mmCIF file of the N, C-alpha and C atoms, coordinates in Angstrom:
data_MODEL
# 
_entry.id   MODEL 
# 
loop_
_atom_site.group_PDB 
_atom_site.id 
_atom_site.type_symbol 
_atom_site.label_atom_id 
_atom_site.label_alt_id 
_atom_site.label_comp_id 
_atom_site.label_asym_id 
_atom_site.label_entity_id 
_atom_site.label_seq_id 
_atom_site.pdbx_PDB_ins_code 
_atom_site.Cartn_x 
_atom_site.Cartn_y 
_atom_site.Cartn_z 
_atom_site.occupancy 
_atom_site.B_iso_or_equiv 
_atom_site.pdbx_formal_charge 
_atom_site.auth_seq_id 
_atom_site.auth_comp_id 
_atom_site.auth_asym_id 
_atom_site.auth_atom_id 
_atom_site.pdbx_PDB_model_num 
ATOM 1   N N  . MET A 1 1  ? -2.343  1.600  -14.298 1.00 0.00 ? 1  MET A N  1 
ATOM 2   C CA . MET A 1 1  ? -3.553  1.019  -13.654 1.00 0.00 ? 1  MET A CA 1 
ATOM 3   C C  . MET A 1 1  ? -3.796  2.102  -12.631 1.00 0.00 ? 1  MET A C  1 
ATOM 4   N N  . GLU A 1 2  ? -5.144  1.914  -12.287 1.00 0.00 ? 2  GLU A N  1 
ATOM 5   C CA . GLU A 1 2  ? -5.916  2.312  -11.093 1.00 0.00 ? 2  GLU A CA 1 
ATOM 6   C C  . GLU A 1 2  ? -5.675  1.448  -9.924  1.00 0.00 ? 2  GLU A C  1 
ATOM 7   N N  . VAL A 1 3  ? -5.286  2.155  -8.779  1.00 0.00 ? 3  VAL A N  1 
ATOM 8   C CA . VAL A 1 3  ? -5.460  1.400  -7.364  1.00 0.00 ? 3  VAL A CA 1 
ATOM 9   C C  . VAL A 1 3  ? -5.995  2.288  -6.535  1.00 0.00 ? 3  VAL A C  1 
ATOM 10  N N  . ILE A 1 4  ? -6.723  1.896  -5.242  1.00 0.00 ? 4  ILE A N  1 
ATOM 11  C CA . ILE A 1 4  ? -7.461  2.685  -4.453  1.00 0.00 ? 4  ILE A CA 1 
ATOM 12  C C  . ILE A 1 4  ? -6.653  2.466  -3.086  1.00 0.00 ? 4  ILE A C  1 
ATOM 13  N N  . ILE A 1 5  ? -5.982  3.776  -2.510  1.00 0.00 ? 5  ILE A N  1 
ATOM 14  C CA . ILE A 1 5  ? -5.106  3.674  -1.613  1.00 0.00 ? 5  ILE A CA 1 
ATOM 15  C C  . ILE A 1 5  ? -5.853  4.340  -0.596  1.00 0.00 ? 5  ILE A C  1 
ATOM 16  N N  . ASN A 1 6  ? -6.222  3.939  0.643   1.00 0.00 ? 6  ASN A N  1 
ATOM 17  C CA . ASN A 1 6  ? -6.939  4.864  1.517   1.00 0.00 ? 6  ASN A CA 1 
ATOM 18  C C  . ASN A 1 6  ? -8.022  5.555  1.225   1.00 0.00 ? 6  ASN A C  1 
ATOM 19  N N  . GLN A 1 7  ? -8.842  5.004  0.110   1.00 0.00 ? 7  GLN A N  1 
ATOM 20  C CA . GLN A 1 7  ? -10.096 5.505  -0.217  1.00 0.00 ? 7  GLN A CA 1 
ATOM 21  C C  . GLN A 1 7  ? -9.777  6.774  -1.592  1.00 0.00 ? 7  GLN A C  1 
ATOM 22  N N  . GLN A 1 8  ? -8.721  6.683  -2.058  1.00 0.00 ? 8  GLN A N  1 
ATOM 23  C CA . GLN A 1 8  ? -8.228  7.580  -3.185  1.00 0.00 ? 8  GLN A CA 1 
ATOM 24  C C  . GLN A 1 8  ? -7.714  6.729  -4.110  1.00 0.00 ? 8  GLN A C  1 
ATOM 25  N N  . CYS A 1 9  ? -8.052  7.229  -5.338  1.00 0.00 ? 9  CYS A N  1 
ATOM 26  C CA . CYS A 1 9  ? -7.421  6.675  -6.690  1.00 0.00 ? 9  CYS A CA 1 
ATOM 27  C C  . CYS A 1 9  ? -6.205  6.952  -6.810  1.00 0.00 ? 9  CYS A C  1 
ATOM 28  N N  . TYR A 1 10 ? -5.241  6.103  -7.327  1.00 0.00 ? 10 TYR A N  1 
ATOM 29  C CA . TYR A 1 10 ? -3.884  6.518  -7.646  1.00 0.00 ? 10 TYR A CA 1 
ATOM 30  C C  . TYR A 1 10 ? -3.517  5.934  -9.045  1.00 0.00 ? 10 TYR A C  1 
ATOM 31  N N  . GLN A 1 11 ? -2.787  6.383  -9.733  1.00 0.00 ? 11 GLN A N  1 
ATOM 32  C CA . GLN A 1 11 ? -2.191  5.694  -11.011 1.00 0.00 ? 11 GLN A CA 1 
ATOM 33  C C  . GLN A 1 11 ? -1.007  5.050  -10.734 1.00 0.00 ? 11 GLN A C  1 
ATOM 34  N N  . LEU A 1 12 ? -0.818  3.623  -11.279 1.00 0.00 ? 12 LEU A N  1 
ATOM 35  C CA . LEU A 1 12 ? 0.500   3.011  -11.048 1.00 0.00 ? 12 LEU A CA 1 
ATOM 36  C C  . LEU A 1 12 ? 0.615   2.596  -12.489 1.00 0.00 ? 12 LEU A C  1 
ATOM 37  N N  . PRO A 1 13 ? 2.215   2.234  -12.722 1.00 0.00 ? 13 PRO A N  1 
ATOM 38  C CA . PRO A 1 13 ? 2.673   1.574  -13.955 1.00 0.00 ? 13 PRO A CA 1 
ATOM 39  C C  . PRO A 1 13 ? 1.816   0.560  -14.025 1.00 0.00 ? 13 PRO A C  1 
ATOM 40  N N  . ASP A 1 14 ? 1.626   -0.297 -15.018 1.00 0.00 ? 14 ASP A N  1 
ATOM 41  C CA . ASP A 1 14 ? 1.259   -1.607 -15.180 1.00 0.00 ? 14 ASP A CA 1 
ATOM 42  C C  . ASP A 1 14 ? 2.237   -2.738 -14.505 1.00 0.00 ? 14 ASP A C  1 
ATOM 43  N N  . ALA A 1 15 ? 1.708   -3.811 -13.835 1.00 0.00 ? 15 ALA A N  1 
ATOM 44  C CA . ALA A 1 15 ? 2.974   -4.696 -13.090 1.00 0.00 ? 15 ALA A CA 1 
ATOM 45  C C  . ALA A 1 15 ? 3.383   -3.675 -11.943 1.00 0.00 ? 15 ALA A C  1 
ATOM 46  N N  . GLY A 1 16 ? 2.745   -2.898 -11.384 1.00 0.00 ? 16 GLY A N  1 
ATOM 47  C CA . GLY A 1 16 ? 3.139   -1.895 -10.223 1.00 0.00 ? 16 GLY A CA 1 
ATOM 48  C C  . GLY A 1 16 ? 3.312   -2.945 -8.953  1.00 0.00 ? 16 GLY A C  1 
ATOM 49  N N  . THR A 1 17 ? 4.087   -2.861 -7.938  1.00 0.00 ? 17 THR A N  1 
ATOM 50  C CA . THR A 1 17 ? 4.145   -3.343 -6.819  1.00 0.00 ? 17 THR A CA 1 
ATOM 51  C C  . THR A 1 17 ? 3.725   -2.529 -5.830  1.00 0.00 ? 17 THR A C  1 
ATOM 52  N N  . LEU A 1 18 ? 3.507   -3.231 -4.736  1.00 0.00 ? 18 LEU A N  1 
ATOM 53  C CA . LEU A 1 18 ? 2.777   -2.417 -3.577  1.00 0.00 ? 18 LEU A CA 1 
ATOM 54  C C  . LEU A 1 18 ? 3.861   -1.452 -2.963  1.00 0.00 ? 18 LEU A C  1 
ATOM 55  N N  . ALA A 1 19 ? 5.264   -1.821 -3.386  1.00 0.00 ? 19 ALA A N  1 
ATOM 56  C CA . ALA A 1 19 ? 6.301   -0.677 -2.824  1.00 0.00 ? 19 ALA A CA 1 
ATOM 57  C C  . ALA A 1 19 ? 5.981   0.408  -3.748  1.00 0.00 ? 19 ALA A C  1 
ATOM 58  N N  . ASP A 1 20 ? 5.627   0.032  -4.950  1.00 0.00 ? 20 ASP A N  1 
ATOM 59  C CA . ASP A 1 20 ? 5.486   1.528  -6.158  1.00 0.00 ? 20 ASP A CA 1 
ATOM 60  C C  . ASP A 1 20 ? 4.308   2.118  -5.469  1.00 0.00 ? 20 ASP A C  1 
ATOM 61  N N  . ALA A 1 21 ? 3.307   1.705  -5.135  1.00 0.00 ? 21 ALA A N  1 
ATOM 62  C CA . ALA A 1 21 ? 2.079   2.250  -4.595  1.00 0.00 ? 21 ALA A CA 1 
ATOM 63  C C  . ALA A 1 21 ? 2.357   3.260  -3.527  1.00 0.00 ? 21 ALA A C  1 
ATOM 64  N N  . LEU A 1 22 ? 3.217   2.726  -2.565  1.00 0.00 ? 22 LEU A N  1 
ATOM 65  C CA . LEU A 1 22 ? 3.364   3.369  -1.284  1.00 0.00 ? 22 LEU A CA 1 
ATOM 66  C C  . LEU A 1 22 ? 4.128   4.628  -1.597  1.00 0.00 ? 22 LEU A C  1 
ATOM 67  N N  . THR A 1 23 ? 4.733   4.495  -2.442  1.00 0.00 ? 23 THR A N  1 
ATOM 68  C CA . THR A 1 23 ? 5.878   5.763  -2.923  1.00 0.00 ? 23 THR A CA 1 
ATOM 69  C C  . THR A 1 23 ? 4.969   6.608  -3.435  1.00 0.00 ? 23 THR A C  1 
ATOM 70  N N  . VAL A 1 24 ? 3.885   6.239  -4.627  1.00 0.00 ? 24 VAL A N  1 
ATOM 71  C CA . VAL A 1 24 ? 3.144   7.217  -5.159  1.00 0.00 ? 24 VAL A CA 1 
ATOM 72  C C  . VAL A 1 24 ? 2.224   7.822  -4.356  1.00 0.00 ? 24 VAL A C  1 
ATOM 73  N N  . PHE A 1 25 ? 1.922   7.158  -3.327  1.00 0.00 ? 25 PHE A N  1 
ATOM 74  C CA . PHE A 1 25 ? 1.319   7.437  -1.913  1.00 0.00 ? 25 PHE A CA 1 
ATOM 75  C C  . PHE A 1 25 ? 1.947   8.595  -1.051  1.00 0.00 ? 25 PHE A C  1 
ATOM 76  N N  . GLY A 1 26 ? 3.314   8.549  -1.052  1.00 0.00 ? 26 GLY A N  1 
ATOM 77  C CA . GLY A 1 26 ? 4.069   9.339  -0.208  1.00 0.00 ? 26 GLY A CA 1 
ATOM 78  C C  . GLY A 1 26 ? 4.577   9.100  0.762   1.00 0.00 ? 26 GLY A C  1 
ATOM 79  N N  . LEU A 1 27 ? 4.537   7.705  0.827   1.00 0.00 ? 27 LEU A N  1 
ATOM 80  C CA . LEU A 1 27 ? 4.871   7.232  2.385   1.00 0.00 ? 27 LEU A CA 1 
ATOM 81  C C  . LEU A 1 27 ? 6.252   7.125  2.449   1.00 0.00 ? 27 LEU A C  1 
ATOM 82  N N  . LYS A 1 28 ? 6.881   7.842  3.201   1.00 0.00 ? 28 LYS A N  1 
ATOM 83  C CA . LYS A 1 28 ? 8.470   7.837  3.405   1.00 0.00 ? 28 LYS A CA 1 
ATOM 84  C C  . LYS A 1 28 ? 9.005   7.232  4.415   1.00 0.00 ? 28 LYS A C  1 
ATOM 85  N N  . GLN A 1 29 ? 8.366   7.107  5.554   1.00 0.00 ? 29 GLN A N  1 
ATOM 86  C CA . GLN A 1 29 ? 8.726   6.528  6.852   1.00 0.00 ? 29 GLN A CA 1 
ATOM 87  C C  . GLN A 1 29 ? 7.827   4.987  6.755   1.00 0.00 ? 29 GLN A C  1 
ATOM 88  N N  . THR A 1 30 ? 8.371   3.897  6.921   1.00 0.00 ? 30 THR A N  1 
ATOM 89  C CA . THR A 1 30 ? 7.655   2.698  7.145   1.00 0.00 ? 30 THR A CA 1 
ATOM 90  C C  . THR A 1 30 ? 7.854   2.003  8.284   1.00 0.00 ? 30 THR A C  1 
ATOM 91  N N  . ALA A 1 31 ? 8.568   2.587  9.301   1.00 0.00 ? 31 ALA A N  1 
ATOM 92  C CA . ALA A 1 31 ? 8.335   2.285  10.919  1.00 0.00 ? 31 ALA A CA 1 
ATOM 93  C C  . ALA A 1 31 ? 6.934   2.336  10.947  1.00 0.00 ? 31 ALA A C  1 
ATOM 94  N N  . GLY A 1 32 ? 6.349   1.203  12.047  1.00 0.00 ? 32 GLY A N  1 
ATOM 95  C CA . GLY A 1 32 ? 5.066   1.543  12.455  1.00 0.00 ? 32 GLY A CA 1 
ATOM 96  C C  . GLY A 1 32 ? 3.840   1.429  11.390  1.00 0.00 ? 32 GLY A C  1 
ATOM 97  N N  . ILE A 1 33 ? 4.027   0.988  10.151  1.00 0.00 ? 33 ILE A N  1 
ATOM 98  C CA . ILE A 1 33 ? 3.267   0.902  9.220   1.00 0.00 ? 33 ILE A CA 1 
ATOM 99  C C  . ILE A 1 33 ? 2.777   -0.388 8.993   1.00 0.00 ? 33 ILE A C  1 
ATOM 100 N N  . ALA A 1 34 ? 1.693   -0.777 8.715   1.00 0.00 ? 34 ALA A N  1 
ATOM 101 C CA . ALA A 1 34 ? 1.059   -2.030 8.164   1.00 0.00 ? 34 ALA A CA 1 
ATOM 102 C C  . ALA A 1 34 ? 0.192   -1.720 6.885   1.00 0.00 ? 34 ALA A C  1 
ATOM 103 N N  . VAL A 1 35 ? 0.113   -2.641 5.976   1.00 0.00 ? 35 VAL A N  1 
ATOM 104 C CA . VAL A 1 35 ? -0.553  -2.502 4.874   1.00 0.00 ? 35 VAL A CA 1 
ATOM 105 C C  . VAL A 1 35 ? -1.277  -3.769 4.320   1.00 0.00 ? 35 VAL A C  1 
ATOM 106 N N  . ALA A 1 36 ? -2.772  -3.649 4.168   1.00 0.00 ? 36 ALA A N  1 
ATOM 107 C CA . ALA A 1 36 ? -3.618  -4.348 3.843   1.00 0.00 ? 36 ALA A CA 1 
ATOM 108 C C  . ALA A 1 36 ? -3.923  -4.249 2.545   1.00 0.00 ? 36 ALA A C  1 
ATOM 109 N N  . VAL A 1 37 ? -3.974  -5.380 1.436   1.00 0.00 ? 37 VAL A N  1 
ATOM 110 C CA . VAL A 1 37 ? -4.482  -5.121 0.372   1.00 0.00 ? 37 VAL A CA 1 
ATOM 111 C C  . VAL A 1 37 ? -5.927  -6.219 0.255   1.00 0.00 ? 37 VAL A C  1 
ATOM 112 N N  . ASN A 1 38 ? -6.940  -5.528 -0.351  1.00 0.00 ? 38 ASN A N  1 
ATOM 113 C CA . ASN A 1 38 ? -8.381  -6.260 -0.367  1.00 0.00 ? 38 ASN A CA 1 
ATOM 114 C C  . ASN A 1 38 ? -8.410  -6.849 1.043   1.00 0.00 ? 38 ASN A C  1 
ATOM 115 N N  . SER A 1 39 ? -8.276  -6.275 2.510   1.00 0.00 ? 39 SER A N  1 
ATOM 116 C CA . SER A 1 39 ? -8.426  -6.842 3.550   1.00 0.00 ? 39 SER A CA 1 
ATOM 117 C C  . SER A 1 39 ? -7.524  -7.803 4.129   1.00 0.00 ? 39 SER A C  1 
ATOM 118 N N  . ASN A 1 40 ? -6.245  -7.891 3.403   1.00 0.00 ? 40 ASN A N  1 
ATOM 119 C CA . ASN A 1 40 ? -5.216  -9.143 3.718   1.00 0.00 ? 40 ASN A CA 1 
ATOM 120 C C  . ASN A 1 40 ? -4.025  -8.303 3.982   1.00 0.00 ? 40 ASN A C  1 
ATOM 121 N N  . ILE A 1 41 ? -3.388  -8.288 5.233   1.00 0.00 ? 41 ILE A N  1 
ATOM 122 C CA . ILE A 1 41 ? -2.264  -8.143 5.629   1.00 0.00 ? 41 ILE A CA 1 
ATOM 123 C C  . ILE A 1 41 ? -1.082  -8.603 4.776   1.00 0.00 ? 41 ILE A C  1 
ATOM 124 N N  . VAL A 1 42 ? -0.258  -7.674 4.139   1.00 0.00 ? 42 VAL A N  1 
ATOM 125 C CA . VAL A 1 42 ? 0.855   -8.245 3.512   1.00 0.00 ? 42 VAL A CA 1 
ATOM 126 C C  . VAL A 1 42 ? 2.075   -7.811 4.318   1.00 0.00 ? 42 VAL A C  1 
ATOM 127 N N  . PRO A 1 43 ? 2.868   -8.986 4.713   1.00 0.00 ? 43 PRO A N  1 
ATOM 128 C CA . PRO A 1 43 ? 4.253   -8.448 5.459   1.00 0.00 ? 43 PRO A CA 1 
ATOM 129 C C  . PRO A 1 43 ? 5.293   -7.391 4.696   1.00 0.00 ? 43 PRO A C  1 
ATOM 130 N N  . LYS A 1 44 ? 5.700   -6.855 5.410   1.00 0.00 ? 44 LYS A N  1 
ATOM 131 C CA . LYS A 1 44 ? 6.674   -5.858 4.876   1.00 0.00 ? 44 LYS A CA 1 
ATOM 132 C C  . LYS A 1 44 ? 7.624   -6.402 4.120   1.00 0.00 ? 44 LYS A C  1 
ATOM 133 N N  . ASN A 1 45 ? 8.185   -7.666 4.201   1.00 0.00 ? 45 ASN A N  1 
ATOM 134 C CA . ASN A 1 45 ? 9.340   -8.422 3.378   1.00 0.00 ? 45 ASN A CA 1 
ATOM 135 C C  . ASN A 1 45 ? 8.542   -8.578 2.105   1.00 0.00 ? 45 ASN A C  1 
ATOM 136 N N  . GLU A 1 46 ? 7.311   -8.410 2.099   1.00 0.00 ? 46 GLU A N  1 
ATOM 137 C CA . GLU A 1 46 ? 6.856   -8.969 0.446   1.00 0.00 ? 46 GLU A CA 1 
ATOM 138 C C  . GLU A 1 46 ? 6.356   -7.648 -0.117  1.00 0.00 ? 46 GLU A C  1 
ATOM 139 N N  . TRP A 1 47 ? 6.364   -6.548 0.098   1.00 0.00 ? 47 TRP A N  1 
ATOM 140 C CA . TRP A 1 47 ? 6.207   -5.392 -0.346  1.00 0.00 ? 47 TRP A CA 1 
ATOM 141 C C  . TRP A 1 47 ? 6.653   -4.876 -1.739  1.00 0.00 ? 47 TRP A C  1 
ATOM 142 N N  . ALA A 1 48 ? 7.963   -5.308 -1.688  1.00 0.00 ? 48 ALA A N  1 
ATOM 143 C CA . ALA A 1 48 ? 8.842   -5.032 -2.773  1.00 0.00 ? 48 ALA A CA 1 
ATOM 144 C C  . ALA A 1 48 ? 8.216   -5.816 -4.234  1.00 0.00 ? 48 ALA A C  1 
ATOM 145 N N  . THR A 1 49 ? 7.695   -6.996 -3.680  1.00 0.00 ? 49 THR A N  1 
ATOM 146 C CA . THR A 1 49 ? 7.558   -8.046 -4.781  1.00 0.00 ? 49 THR A CA 1 
ATOM 147 C C  . THR A 1 49 ? 6.103   -8.650 -5.037  1.00 0.00 ? 49 THR A C  1 
ATOM 148 N N  . PHE A 1 50 ? 5.155   -7.612 -3.967  1.00 0.00 ? 50 PHE A N  1 
ATOM 149 C CA . PHE A 1 50 ? 3.639   -7.958 -4.142  1.00 0.00 ? 50 PHE A CA 1 
ATOM 150 C C  . PHE A 1 50 ? 3.077   -7.356 -5.315  1.00 0.00 ? 50 PHE A C  1 
ATOM 151 N N  . LEU A 1 51 ? 2.801   -7.783 -6.246  1.00 0.00 ? 51 LEU A N  1 
ATOM 152 C CA . LEU A 1 51 ? 1.976   -7.330 -7.606  1.00 0.00 ? 51 LEU A CA 1 
ATOM 153 C C  . LEU A 1 51 ? 0.754   -6.903 -7.431  1.00 0.00 ? 51 LEU A C  1 
ATOM 154 N N  . LEU A 1 52 ? 0.062   -5.649 -7.672  1.00 0.00 ? 52 LEU A N  1 
ATOM 155 C CA . LEU A 1 52 ? -1.099  -5.213 -7.560  1.00 0.00 ? 52 LEU A CA 1 
ATOM 156 C C  . LEU A 1 52 ? -1.895  -5.278 -8.700  1.00 0.00 ? 52 LEU A C  1 
ATOM 157 N N  . ARG A 1 53 ? -3.197  -5.446 -9.004  1.00 0.00 ? 53 ARG A N  1 
ATOM 158 C CA . ARG A 1 53 ? -4.055  -5.546 -9.674  1.00 0.00 ? 53 ARG A CA 1 
ATOM 159 C C  . ARG A 1 53 ? -5.019  -4.514 -9.902  1.00 0.00 ? 53 ARG A C  1 
ATOM 160 N N  . PRO A 1 54 ? -5.217  -3.919 -11.482 1.00 0.00 ? 54 PRO A N  1 
ATOM 161 C CA . PRO A 1 54 ? -6.415  -2.990 -11.290 1.00 0.00 ? 54 PRO A CA 1 
ATOM 162 C C  . PRO A 1 54 ? -7.475  -2.962 -10.465 1.00 0.00 ? 54 PRO A C  1 
ATOM 163 N N  . SER A 1 55 ? -7.530  -1.922 -9.848  1.00 0.00 ? 55 SER A N  1 
ATOM 164 C CA . SER A 1 55 ? -8.869  -1.807 -8.652  1.00 0.00 ? 55 SER A CA 1 
ATOM 165 C C  . SER A 1 55 ? -8.751  -2.366 -7.247  1.00 0.00 ? 55 SER A C  1 
ATOM 166 N N  . ASP A 1 56 ? -7.386  -2.545 -7.095  1.00 0.00 ? 56 ASP A N  1 
ATOM 167 C CA . ASP A 1 56 ? -6.855  -3.536 -5.851  1.00 0.00 ? 56 ASP A CA 1 
ATOM 168 C C  . ASP A 1 56 ? -7.179  -2.353 -4.668  1.00 0.00 ? 56 ASP A C  1 
ATOM 169 N N  . ALA A 1 57 ? -7.519  -2.756 -3.427  1.00 0.00 ? 57 ALA A N  1 
ATOM 170 C CA . ALA A 1 57 ? -7.612  -1.675 -2.530  1.00 0.00 ? 57 ALA A CA 1 
ATOM 171 C C  . ALA A 1 57 ? -6.556  -1.977 -1.871  1.00 0.00 ? 57 ALA A C  1 
ATOM 172 N N  . VAL A 1 58 ? -5.823  -0.712 -1.360  1.00 0.00 ? 58 VAL A N  1 
ATOM 173 C CA . VAL A 1 58 ? -4.796  -0.712 -0.357  1.00 0.00 ? 58 VAL A CA 1 
ATOM 174 C C  . VAL A 1 58 ? -5.099  0.057  0.676   1.00 0.00 ? 58 VAL A C  1 
ATOM 175 N N  . PHE A 1 59 ? -5.006  -0.409 1.983   1.00 0.00 ? 59 PHE A N  1 
ATOM 176 C CA . PHE A 1 59 ? -5.125  0.379  2.986   1.00 0.00 ? 59 PHE A CA 1 
ATOM 177 C C  . PHE A 1 59 ? -3.913  0.368  4.040   1.00 0.00 ? 59 PHE A C  1 
ATOM 178 N N  . VAL A 1 60 ? -3.443  1.914  4.123   1.00 0.00 ? 60 VAL A N  1 
ATOM 179 C CA . VAL A 1 60 ? -2.118  2.042  5.132   1.00 0.00 ? 60 VAL A CA 1 
ATOM 180 C C  . VAL A 1 60 ? -2.860  2.405  6.275   1.00 0.00 ? 60 VAL A C  1 
ATOM 181 N N  . ILE A 1 61 ? -2.075  1.329  7.500   1.00 0.00 ? 61 ILE A N  1 
ATOM 182 C CA . ILE A 1 61 ? -2.537  1.783  8.642   1.00 0.00 ? 61 ILE A CA 1 
ATOM 183 C C  . ILE A 1 61 ? -1.023  1.957  9.605   1.00 0.00 ? 61 ILE A C  1 
ATOM 184 N N  . ARG A 1 62 ? -1.269  3.009  10.115  1.00 0.00 ? 62 ARG A N  1 
ATOM 185 C CA . ARG A 1 62 ? -0.107  3.955  11.108  1.00 0.00 ? 62 ARG A CA 1 
ATOM 186 C C  . ARG A 1 62 ? -0.533  3.599  12.323  1.00 0.00 ? 62 ARG A C  1 
ATOM 187 N N  . ALA A 1 63 ? 0.603   2.993  13.266  1.00 0.00 ? 63 ALA A N  1 
ATOM 188 C CA . ALA A 1 63 ? 0.409   2.602  14.925  1.00 0.00 ? 63 ALA A CA 1 
ATOM 189 C C  . ALA A 1 63 ? 0.662   3.951  15.401  1.00 0.00 ? 63 ALA A C  1 
ATOM 190 N N  . THR A 1 64 ? -0.193  4.190  16.211  1.00 0.00 ? 64 THR A N  1 
ATOM 191 C CA . THR A 1 64 ? 0.056   5.727  16.797  1.00 0.00 ? 64 THR A CA 1 
ATOM 192 C C  . THR A 1 64 ? 0.027   4.915  18.332  1.00 0.00 ? 64 THR A C  1 
ATOM 193 N N  . GLN A 1 65 ? 0.710   5.810  19.492  1.00 0.00 ? 65 GLN A N  1 
ATOM 194 C CA . GLN A 1 65 ? 0.629   5.669  20.746  1.00 0.00 ? 65 GLN A CA 1 
ATOM 195 C C  . GLN A 1 65 ? -0.615  6.551  21.213  1.00 0.00 ? 65 GLN A C  1 
ATOM 196 N N  . GLY A 1 66 ? -1.475  5.913  22.415  1.00 0.00 ? 66 GLY A N  1 
ATOM 197 C CA . GLY A 1 66 ? -2.323  6.493  23.125  1.00 0.00 ? 66 GLY A CA 1 
ATOM 198 C C  . GLY A 1 66 ? -1.980  6.518  24.608  1.00 0.00 ? 66 GLY A C  1 
ATOM 199 N N  . GLY A 1 67 ? -2.735  7.308  25.266  1.00 0.00 ? 67 GLY A N  1 
ATOM 200 C CA . GLY A 1 67 ? -2.739  7.118  26.632  1.00 0.00 ? 67 GLY A CA 1 
ATOM 201 C C  . GLY A 1 67 ? -3.701  7.664  27.401  1.00 0.00 ? 67 GLY A C  1 
# 
């Protein structure tokens, strides 16, 4: 199935989870990361079981420090 991660299309296996999508996206470090699916934040403890559907829009947000 195809999902959109940060405005780019990625292929996932059917019944892919959010954790699968983040692996395909190349995310290795999850500290300071927030993820939304279709504009809804998904808690980190649900990533491994959160099933995606075709054409879901995933947005990965990385916290940064400023000053």
